[in-house]
C-alpha positions as CSV (number, residue, x, y, z in Angstrom):
1,M,19.0,-7.9,46.8
2,N,22.4,-9.3,47.7
3,P,22.0,-12.7,49.4
4,E,24.1,-11.7,52.4
5,V,22.1,-8.6,52.9
6,Q,18.9,-10.6,52.5
7,N,19.9,-12.7,55.4
8,I,20.4,-9.7,57.6
9,V,17.0,-8.3,56.5
10,A,15.3,-11.7,57.2
11,A,16.9,-11.7,60.7
12,G,15.2,-8.3,61.4
13,K,18.5,-6.4,61.7
14,L,17.9,-4.2,58.7
15,P,14.7,-2.8,57.0
16,A,14.0,-4.1,53.5
17,A,14.3,-0.7,52.0
18,D,17.8,-0.2,53.5
19,G,18.7,-3.6,52.3
20,E,18.0,-2.6,48.7
21,K,20.2,0.5,49.2
22,L,23.0,-1.4,50.8
23,S,23.0,-4.0,48.0
24,K,24.0,-1.2,45.6
25,L,27.0,-0.2,47.8
26,E,29.0,-3.2,46.8
27,P,32.8,-3.0,46.8
28,G,34.3,-1.0,44.0
29,T,31.4,1.4,43.9
30,F,32.3,5.1,43.8
31,V,30.4,7.3,46.4
32,L,30.3,10.9,47.6
33,H,30.0,12.1,51.2
34,K,29.2,15.7,52.1
35,S,32.1,15.9,54.6
36,W,34.7,13.4,53.4
37,G,34.2,13.9,49.6
38,V,34.7,11.2,47.0
39,G,35.5,7.6,48.0
40,R,35.3,4.0,46.8
41,I,33.7,1.1,48.8
42,A,36.7,-1.2,49.7
43,E,34.9,-4.0,51.5
44,W,31.9,-5.1,53.5
45,D,32.0,-6.2,57.1
46,L,28.3,-7.1,57.7
47,L,28.9,-9.0,60.9
48,G,30.8,-6.0,62.2
49,D,27.9,-3.7,61.0
50,R,30.2,-1.6,58.9
51,L,31.6,-0.7,55.5
52,L,35.2,0.2,54.8
53,I,35.6,3.1,52.4
54,D,38.8,4.5,50.7
55,F,38.1,8.2,50.8
56,E,40.4,10.7,48.9
57,G,43.2,11.2,51.4
58,K,41.6,8.9,54.0
59,P,41.7,5.2,53.0
60,G,40.1,2.4,55.0
61,H,37.6,4.6,56.8
62,P,34.8,2.6,58.5
63,L,31.1,3.6,58.5
64,K,28.2,1.9,60.3
65,L,25.8,0.4,57.8
66,T,22.8,2.6,58.6
67,F,25.0,5.7,58.5
68,A,26.5,4.7,55.2
69,I,23.1,3.9,53.7
70,S,21.8,7.4,54.6
71,S,24.8,9.6,53.9
72,L,26.5,8.1,50.8
73,E,25.6,9.2,47.2
74,I,26.6,6.7,44.5
75,I,28.4,8.4,41.5
76,S,29.3,7.0,38.1
77,P,32.9,5.7,37.4
78,D,32.9,8.4,34.7
79,H,32.3,11.2,37.1
80,L,35.2,13.6,37.3
81,L,35.6,13.0,41.1
82,A,35.6,9.2,40.6
83,R,38.3,9.5,37.9
84,R,40.2,11.9,40.1
85,L,40.3,9.2,42.8
86,A,41.0,6.3,40.6
87,D,43.1,7.7,37.8
88,L,44.4,11.2,38.7
89,D,47.3,11.0,36.2
90,S,45.0,10.7,33.2
91,L,43.1,13.8,34.3
92,K,46.4,15.7,34.7
93,E,47.3,14.7,31.2
94,M,43.9,15.8,29.9
95,A,44.4,19.2,31.7
96,A,47.7,19.7,29.9
97,K,46.7,18.4,26.5
98,N,43.0,19.0,26.1
99,P,41.6,21.6,28.6
100,P,38.2,21.9,26.9
101,A,37.7,18.1,27.4
102,L,38.4,18.5,31.1
103,V,35.9,21.4,31.4
104,E,33.3,19.4,29.5
105,L,33.8,16.4,31.8
106,A,33.4,18.7,34.9
107,L,30.1,20.0,33.4
108,K,28.8,16.5,32.6
109,S,29.6,15.5,36.2
110,S,27.6,18.5,37.5
111,G,24.4,18.4,35.7
112,N,25.7,20.4,32.6
113,T,25.9,23.7,34.5
114,L,28.6,24.9,36.9
115,H,29.7,28.1,38.6
116,L,33.4,29.0,37.9
117,D,34.1,28.9,41.7
118,D,32.8,25.3,41.7
119,L,34.9,24.4,38.7
120,E,37.9,25.7,40.5
121,K,37.1,23.6,43.6
122,L,37.0,20.5,41.4
123,L,40.3,21.1,39.6
124,K,42.6,23.4,41.6
125,G,45.2,21.9,43.8
126,R,44.6,18.3,42.6
127,I,44.4,18.2,38.9
128,V,45.9,21.7,38.2
129,S,48.3,23.1,40.7
130,D,47.4,26.2,42.7
131,A,50.2,28.2,41.1
132,D,49.2,27.3,37.6
133,Y,45.4,27.4,37.8
134,K,44.8,31.0,36.8
135,K,47.1,30.7,33.7
136,W,45.5,27.3,32.9
137,W,42.0,28.7,33.0
138,E,42.8,31.6,30.7
139,G,44.2,29.2,28.2
140,A,41.1,26.9,28.6
141,K,38.8,29.9,27.9
142,R,40.6,30.7,24.7
143,A,40.4,27.1,23.6
144,L,36.7,26.9,24.4
145,K,35.9,29.6,21.9
146,T,35.7,27.0,19.2
147,H,33.6,24.7,21.4
148,R,30.2,26.4,20.9
149,H,28.3,23.8,22.9
150,V,30.2,25.1,26.0
151,V,29.0,28.5,27.0
152,V,31.6,30.5,29.0
153,P,30.0,33.3,31.1
154,A,31.1,36.9,30.7
155,K,30.8,37.4,34.5
156,R,32.1,35.1,37.3
157,S,28.7,35.2,39.0
158,E,27.1,33.4,36.0
159,K,27.4,29.7,35.1
160,L,29.2,27.6,32.6
161,V,26.7,25.7,30.5
162,L,27.0,22.6,28.4
163,R,24.5,22.5,25.6
164,D,22.9,19.4,24.2
165,Q,24.9,18.8,20.9
166,A,22.0,16.9,19.5
167,E,19.8,20.0,19.5
168,N,20.6,23.2,17.5
169,A,22.5,25.6,19.7
170,G,20.3,28.5,18.6
171,T,17.2,26.6,19.6
172,Q,18.7,26.0,23.0
173,M,19.5,29.6,23.6
174,V,15.9,30.6,22.6
175,K,14.6,28.0,25.1
176,S,16.9,29.3,27.8
177,F,15.7,32.9,27.2
178,L,12.1,32.0,27.3
179,A,12.6,29.9,30.4
180,A,14.3,32.8,32.3
181,R,12.1,34.1,35.1
182,D,13.8,37.4,35.8
183,L,15.0,40.3,33.6
184,K,18.7,40.1,34.6
185,T,18.8,36.4,33.4
186,K,17.0,37.4,30.2
187,L,19.6,40.2,29.6
188,A,22.5,37.8,30.1
189,T,20.9,35.2,27.8
190,L,20.3,37.9,25.2
191,A,23.9,38.9,25.4
192,S,24.9,35.3,24.6
193,I,22.5,35.3,21.7
194,Q,24.1,38.5,20.4
195,K,27.6,37.0,20.8
196,D,26.8,33.7,19.1
197,I,24.4,34.9,16.5
198,D,26.2,32.9,13.8
199,L,24.8,29.7,15.5
200,F,21.4,30.5,14.1
201,S,20.6,29.5,10.5
202,D,17.8,32.0,10.2
203,P,18.0,34.4,13.2
204,K,15.3,36.8,11.9
205,T,12.8,34.0,12.1
206,E,14.2,31.9,14.9
207,L,14.3,34.9,17.3
208,I,10.7,36.1,16.8
209,P,9.6,34.4,20.1
210,V,12.5,36.2,21.9
211,F,11.5,39.6,20.5
212,Q,7.9,39.0,21.4
213,D,8.8,37.8,24.9
214,I,11.0,40.9,25.4
215,S,8.0,43.2,24.7
216,D,5.7,41.3,26.9
217,S,8.2,41.2,29.8
218,A,8.9,44.9,29.6
219,R,5.2,45.7,29.7
220,K,4.7,43.5,32.8
221,S,7.8,44.7,34.7
222,V,8.0,48.4,33.8
223,K,6.7,49.7,37.1
224,L,9.0,47.6,39.3
225,N,12.1,47.2,37.1
226,L,12.3,50.2,34.8
227,K,16.0,50.2,34.4
228,E,16.2,46.5,33.4
229,C,13.2,47.0,31.0
230,L,15.1,49.8,29.3
231,Q,18.2,47.7,29.0
232,L,16.3,44.8,27.6
233,L,14.5,46.9,24.9
234,L,17.8,48.6,24.0
235,A,19.6,45.3,23.7
236,R,16.8,44.0,21.5
237,D,17.0,47.1,19.3
238,E,20.7,46.7,18.9
239,L,20.3,43.1,17.9
240,L,17.5,44.1,15.4
241,E,19.8,46.7,13.9
242,N,22.6,44.2,13.5
243,L,20.2,41.8,11.7
244,T,18.6,44.6,9.7
245,A,15.3,43.3,11.0
246,T,12.2,44.8,12.6
247,A,10.4,43.9,15.8
248,P,7.1,42.0,15.6
249,M,4.0,44.1,15.0
250,G,2.7,45.7,18.2
251,S,6.0,45.3,20.1
252,M,6.8,47.9,22.8
253,K,9.2,50.5,21.6
254,I,11.8,52.3,23.6
255,S,9.9,55.6,22.9
256,D,6.7,54.0,24.3
257,L,8.6,53.2,27.5
258,I,10.0,56.8,27.7
259,T,6.6,58.3,27.3
260,E,5.0,56.1,30.0
261,T,7.7,56.7,32.6
262,K,8.8,60.3,32.0
263,E,8.1,61.3,35.6
264,V,10.6,58.9,37.0
265,L,12.9,58.3,34.0
266,A,15.7,60.7,35.0
267,D,16.3,59.0,38.3
268,S,16.0,55.5,36.9
269,I,18.6,55.7,34.3
270,K,21.5,57.0,36.4
271,G,24.4,54.6,36.2
272,L,23.7,53.4,32.6
273,S,26.6,53.4,30.2
274,A,27.0,56.4,27.8
275,S,26.1,54.3,24.8
276,L,22.8,53.2,26.4
277,L,22.0,56.8,27.5
278,G,22.7,58.0,23.9
279,R,20.2,55.5,22.5
280,I,17.6,56.5,25.1
281,Y,17.9,60.2,24.4
282,R,17.9,59.7,20.6
283,A,14.4,58.2,21.1
284,F,13.1,61.4,22.7
285,P,12.0,63.1,19.4
286,E,9.8,60.0,18.7
287,A,8.5,59.8,22.2
288,F,7.5,63.5,22.4
289,P,6.8,64.7,18.8
290,N,6.4,68.2,17.6
291,R,9.3,69.5,19.5
292,G,7.7,68.4,22.8
293,W,10.9,66.4,23.4
294,V,13.0,69.5,23.8
295,P,11.7,70.6,27.3
296,E,11.6,66.9,28.3
297,I,15.3,66.4,27.4
298,L,16.3,69.7,29.0
299,H,14.7,68.5,32.2
300,H,17.2,65.7,32.2
301,L,20.1,68.1,31.7
302,T,20.2,69.1,35.3
303,K,18.9,65.8,36.8
304,T,21.3,63.2,35.5
305,G,25.1,62.6,35.7
306,G,28.0,63.6,33.5
307,R,27.6,60.8,30.9
308,A,24.0,61.9,30.3
309,V,24.9,65.5,29.9
310,A,27.2,64.8,27.0
311,E,24.6,62.5,25.3
312,I,21.8,65.1,25.7
313,A,23.9,67.8,24.2
314,T,24.8,65.6,21.3
315,V,21.1,64.9,20.6
316,L,20.2,68.6,20.8
317,D,23.1,69.4,18.4
318,A,22.1,66.7,15.9
319,N,18.6,68.2,15.8
320,D,19.8,71.8,15.3
321,E,18.6,72.8,18.8
322,L,22.0,74.2,19.9
323,D,20.4,77.6,20.6
324,V,17.9,76.0,22.9
325,L,20.8,74.2,24.7
326,A,22.6,77.5,25.0
327,D,19.6,79.3,26.4
328,A,19.0,76.5,29.0
329,L,22.6,76.6,30.1
330,K,22.7,80.4,30.4
331,K,19.5,80.4,32.4
332,S,20.9,77.7,34.7
333,L,24.1,79.6,35.1
334,R,22.3,82.7,36.1
335,N,20.1,80.8,38.6
336,R,23.0,78.7,39.9
337,M,21.1,75.5,39.1
338,L,23.9,73.6,37.5
339,S,25.3,70.4,38.9
340,A,29.1,69.7,39.2
341,D,28.8,67.2,36.3
342,L,27.3,69.8,34.0
343,L,29.8,72.5,34.9
344,I,32.7,70.1,34.3
345,W,31.1,69.2,30.9
346,M,30.8,72.9,29.9
347,A,34.4,73.5,30.8
348,R,35.6,70.5,28.8
349,E,33.4,71.3,25.9
350,R,34.4,75.0,25.7
351,K,35.7,74.6,22.2
352,G,32.9,72.3,21.2
353,L,29.2,72.1,22.0
354,A,29.4,74.6,25.0
355,E,31.5,77.1,23.1
356,S,28.6,79.6,22.8
357,V,28.1,79.7,26.6
358,F,31.7,79.5,27.8
359,D,32.5,82.8,29.5
360,I,33.3,84.2,32.9
361,D,29.8,83.4,34.3
362,L,30.9,79.7,34.2
363,G,33.8,80.6,36.6
364,H,31.4,82.3,39.0
365,A,29.1,79.3,38.9
366,I,31.9,76.9,39.6
367,L,33.0,78.9,42.6
368,G,29.4,79.2,43.7
369,V,28.9,75.4,43.8
370,I,32.2,74.9,45.6
371,E,31.3,77.5,48.2
372,S,27.9,76.0,48.7
373,D,29.4,72.6,49.2
374,H,31.9,73.9,51.7
375,M,29.2,75.7,53.7
376,E,27.5,72.3,54.1
377,G,30.6,70.7,55.5
378,G,32.2,69.7,52.2
379,P,33.8,69.2,49.9
380,K,31.6,66.2,49.3
381,R,30.5,66.5,45.7
382,T,32.7,69.2,44.3
383,G,36.2,67.8,44.7
384,R,36.3,67.3,40.9
385,L,35.4,70.9,40.4
386,Q,38.3,72.1,42.5
387,D,40.6,69.7,40.7
388,L,39.3,71.0,37.4
389,L,40.3,74.6,38.3
390,S,43.7,73.5,39.6
391,D,44.6,70.9,36.9
392,D,43.3,72.6,33.7
393,K,46.1,75.1,33.1
394,T,44.3,77.2,30.5
395,L,40.8,77.2,31.8
396,L,40.8,80.4,33.8
397,G,42.8,82.3,31.2
398,E,40.4,81.4,28.4
399,M,37.5,82.3,30.8
400,V,38.7,85.9,31.4
401,A,40.4,86.6,28.1
402,E,37.4,88.6,26.6
403,A,35.5,89.4,29.8
404,E,34.8,92.9,31.1
405,D,37.2,94.4,33.6
406,E,34.7,94.4,36.4
407,D,33.7,90.8,35.8
408,V,37.4,89.7,35.9
409,R,37.9,91.8,39.0
410,L,35.0,90.2,40.8
411,L,36.2,86.7,39.9
412,A,39.7,87.5,41.1
413,K,38.4,89.0,44.3
414,R,36.4,85.8,45.0
415,L,39.6,83.7,44.5
416,I,41.8,85.9,46.6
417,N,39.4,86.5,49.5
418,G,37.7,83.1,49.6
419,S,38.8,80.1,51.7
420,L,38.2,77.5,49.0
421,F,41.8,77.0,48.1
422,D,45.1,77.1,50.1
423,E,47.3,80.2,49.6
424,L,49.7,78.5,47.2
425,T,46.8,77.4,45.0
426,R,45.1,80.8,45.1
427,R,48.3,82.5,43.9
428,S,48.7,79.9,41.2
429,L,45.2,80.5,39.9
430,M,45.6,84.3,40.1
431,A,48.8,84.0,38.1
432,R,46.9,82.3,35.3
433,I,44.4,85.2,35.2
434,I,47.3,87.8,35.3
435,K,49.1,86.1,32.5
436,V,46.1,86.9,30.2
437,R,44.9,90.1,32.0
438,P,48.1,91.8,33.4
439,E,46.0,94.7,34.7
440,M,44.6,92.4,37.4
441,E,48.0,92.2,39.1
442,A,46.8,94.8,41.5
443,M,44.4,92.3,42.9
444,M,47.3,90.4,44.4
445,D,47.6,93.2,46.9
446,E,45.6,92.2,49.9
447,N,44.7,95.8,50.5
448,A,43.2,96.3,47.0
449,G,40.2,98.5,47.7
450,A,36.7,97.2,47.2
451,H,34.8,98.8,44.4
452,K,31.7,100.5,45.6
453,D,29.6,99.8,42.6
454,D,30.1,96.9,40.3
455,S,27.4,97.9,37.8
456,L,27.9,99.2,34.3
457,I,26.8,102.9,34.0
458,V,24.9,103.6,30.8
459,S,22.5,106.2,29.5
460,W,18.8,105.3,29.3
461,E,19.0,105.8,25.5
462,S,21.9,103.4,25.1
463,L,20.3,100.9,27.5
464,E,17.1,100.8,25.4
465,K,19.2,100.5,22.2
466,K,21.1,97.6,23.7
467,K,17.9,95.9,24.7
468,Q,16.5,96.3,21.1
469,E,19.7,94.9,19.7
470,L,19.4,91.8,21.9
471,E,15.7,91.4,21.0
472,D,16.6,91.6,17.3
473,L,19.3,89.0,17.9
474,V,17.1,86.6,19.8
475,N,13.9,87.0,17.7
476,V,15.3,87.6,14.2
477,K,18.9,86.8,13.6
478,I,19.2,83.5,15.6
479,P,15.9,82.1,14.2
480,D,16.9,83.1,10.7
481,N,20.3,81.4,11.2
482,K,18.5,78.3,12.5
483,K,16.4,78.2,9.2
484,E,19.6,78.5,7.2
485,I,21.1,75.5,9.1
486,Q,18.0,73.4,8.4
487,I,18.0,74.4,4.7
488,A,21.7,73.5,4.4
489,R,21.1,70.2,6.2
490,D,18.4,69.3,3.8
491,E,20.9,69.6,0.9
492,G,22.5,66.3,1.8
493,D,26.0,65.1,2.8
494,L,27.1,67.4,5.7
495,R,30.7,66.5,5.3
496,E,30.9,68.3,1.9
497,N,28.3,70.9,2.7
498,G,30.1,74.3,3.1
499,G,26.9,76.2,3.6
500,Y,26.0,74.0,6.5
501,K,29.4,74.5,8.2
502,A,29.2,78.3,7.6
503,A,25.7,78.5,9.1
504,R,26.8,76.5,12.2
505,D,29.9,78.7,12.6
506,Q,27.6,81.7,12.4
507,Q,25.3,80.1,15.0
508,S,28.2,79.9,17.5
509,V,29.0,83.6,16.9
510,L,25.4,84.7,17.4
511,L,25.0,82.7,20.6
512,R,28.2,84.1,22.0
513,M,27.0,87.6,21.2
514,Q,23.7,86.8,22.9
515,G,25.6,85.7,26.0
516,K,27.7,88.8,26.1
517,M,24.8,91.2,25.6
518,E,22.7,89.5,28.3
519,R,25.6,89.6,30.8
520,E,26.2,93.3,30.0
521,L,22.5,94.1,30.5
522,R,22.4,92.3,33.8
523,N,25.2,94.6,35.1
524,A,23.9,97.8,33.5
525,R,22.5,100.7,35.5
526,G,20.7,103.4,33.5
527,T,21.0,107.1,34.3
528,D,20.2,110.5,32.8
529,F,23.4,112.1,34.2
530,A,21.4,114.7,36.0
531,N,22.7,116.7,39.0
532,V,26.3,115.5,38.6
533,P,28.9,117.5,40.6
534,T,31.2,119.7,38.5
535,D,34.0,120.4,40.9
536,K,35.9,117.5,39.4
537,V,35.7,115.6,36.1
538,G,33.3,112.7,36.4
539,I,30.7,110.7,34.5
540,G,28.1,113.0,33.0
541,T,30.5,116.0,32.7
542,V,31.7,118.1,29.8
543,V,35.4,118.9,30.0
544,D,37.4,121.6,28.2
545,V,41.1,121.0,27.9
546,E,44.0,123.0,26.3
547,D,47.1,121.5,24.7
548,L,50.0,123.0,26.6
549,A,52.3,122.7,23.6
550,S,50.1,124.0,20.8
551,G,47.4,125.9,22.6
552,A,44.8,123.8,20.8
553,K,41.5,123.4,22.6
554,D,39.3,120.2,22.8
555,T,36.1,119.4,24.5
556,F,35.2,115.9,25.8
557,T,31.8,114.7,27.0
558,I,32.2,111.7,29.4
559,L,29.1,109.5,29.4
560,G,28.1,105.9,29.9
561,A,29.8,102.7,28.8
562,W,27.9,102.4,25.5
563,D,27.6,106.2,24.6
564,G,31.0,106.7,22.8
565,D,30.8,108.8,19.6
566,L,34.1,110.1,18.4
567,D,32.6,112.4,15.8
568,K,30.9,114.3,18.7
569,N,33.9,113.9,21.1
570,I,31.7,111.8,23.4
571,I,33.8,109.2,25.2
572,S,32.9,106.3,27.4
573,Y,33.9,106.6,31.1
574,L,35.7,103.2,30.5
575,S,38.0,104.6,27.8
576,E,41.6,105.4,28.6
577,S,41.2,109.1,28.0
578,A,38.2,109.3,30.4
579,K,40.1,107.3,33.0
580,A,42.9,109.9,32.8
581,L,40.5,112.9,33.1
582,I,38.1,111.6,35.8
583,G,39.0,113.1,39.2
584,K,40.8,116.1,37.8
585,A,39.8,119.7,38.7
586,V,40.1,122.9,36.7
587,G,43.8,123.8,36.4
588,D,45.0,120.3,36.7
589,E,47.4,119.0,34.1
590,L,47.5,115.5,32.7
591,E,48.8,113.3,29.9
592,L,46.3,112.2,27.2
593,S,47.0,109.6,24.6
594,T,47.0,110.5,20.9
595,D,46.1,108.6,17.7
596,S,49.8,107.5,17.5
597,H,50.6,104.5,19.6
598,H,52.5,105.2,22.8
599,V,52.5,109.0,22.2
600,T,50.9,111.3,24.7
601,R,50.2,115.0,24.9
602,K,50.1,117.2,27.9
603,V,46.9,119.1,28.5
604,K,45.3,121.3,31.2
605,V,41.7,121.2,32.3
606,T,40.2,124.6,31.7
607,A,36.5,124.1,32.4
608,I,34.0,121.5,33.8
609,R,30.2,121.6,33.3
610,S,27.3,119.2,33.5
611,F,26.1,117.4,30.5
612,K,22.8,118.7,29.0
613,P,21.0,116.1,26.8
């Protein structure tokens, strides 16, 4: 104890314990105060019961002895704050010439870990000017890349770390990982390991404790932190792949986690990156073997966001289940069960994975979702769908190009009569349809009459035939094509496999055919053409006509949409000749087209009678 202090203690003016503390606060000692910051003891005034301290920006500040003893923390002369007070110019020179050394000094002065905000408080405004600090820190980060004992965080919320150079850096990272108490910290540490894997001399062996800990942590935390568990296992698998290593025996696999959590998985993985979602969905075949994964992954199709949709489709395609995807999408389209994300994906993939289901039904589904959202006070979720229709200049045109007239007419009617778009936008959208289907221009007339029956009229015989064709397509041709794809895939390199490409192209054709047939059958109305009126030509009538120039006579039977047979002079009511005849009475004259393009002949209706099967 200092002799002068001992006298005060002996006189009973200061407790012995405080005397010991005061003796250490001799002049020249650097100290830290919570309010006034760094300072240096200037002199003692024991008789006056005070110390004089030169604080940064406040020299000669007096403190009562008891207050000084309780409020001052002694710091080393090598502490950055002490040097900032005593020799600011040398620190400024260090900042200019050797930024990593200054960062290392700051870390040593702060217990070897430091948040970036705290580093900024130490340096900015005093050692590095406010205006230059951002640029200075960017340069310091670049320079620190070669200083492996200093760990620069990827996120500002994480800490700078100064590693013990006497201990192997890889060993330190392993210890840090094992010491982490929560999954987020483990994820951050694992990312550092991945980044600095070259610091390990034998990573496959040195990281075994890390891999074992990951498996144990995932098992313990799966119920409470499923998302983080998935991320941790996926990060582990990525590291193992890079090392061409395998996880320790008995380790939890991503497929195990998927199986255990299938009921809540779809909701838990929302927000993950596309790359992580892809890895999750690629594990589905292992998680649910014997094609059990197909319904499980399709369940996710309508439950997750846009990133997931693309990854699910890619996995189905890679496993030759594109027909299953097409069926699921078509069913969802019919039942209006598709999310905005899925509809957008289908539109954007219309020349890719969604090609086989891209048709006018998609347009009706898009309008349906937008209408539903508006009825609920929207648009809330479907602004992107409206933008899609408006911004994609070719979407509507491609959608209606090969569609039936009635389907196009219905879509056009919904656009014209609905309140989903302003007048200018409605006209712009209709113009895109008319560009591809000029016959729809009549729909621009606000008085265009409503069609009484939107169904497709067909004979019972042709209806059954169409159903049999669809059944053959679904049960024979598509499965046979799927086998061809698998056989071709087994032959090897797909890039040079012409048979595989041809089989996949054929698959797209067959799936489009399936979609078209199903749509036609949904709209079809069977009839036997009985009891049709014969005062005018109509569906189900037999019409005799006479060529006015040559006197030649012809007979036409006008039947359903799929009943045309030119050899028997049976024509569909949708044909141009039928459209010209329908509504005419005996004695009426009209123009009929001939086999030559743009050439017509004038005929007169001479008789009308009902069709007799």
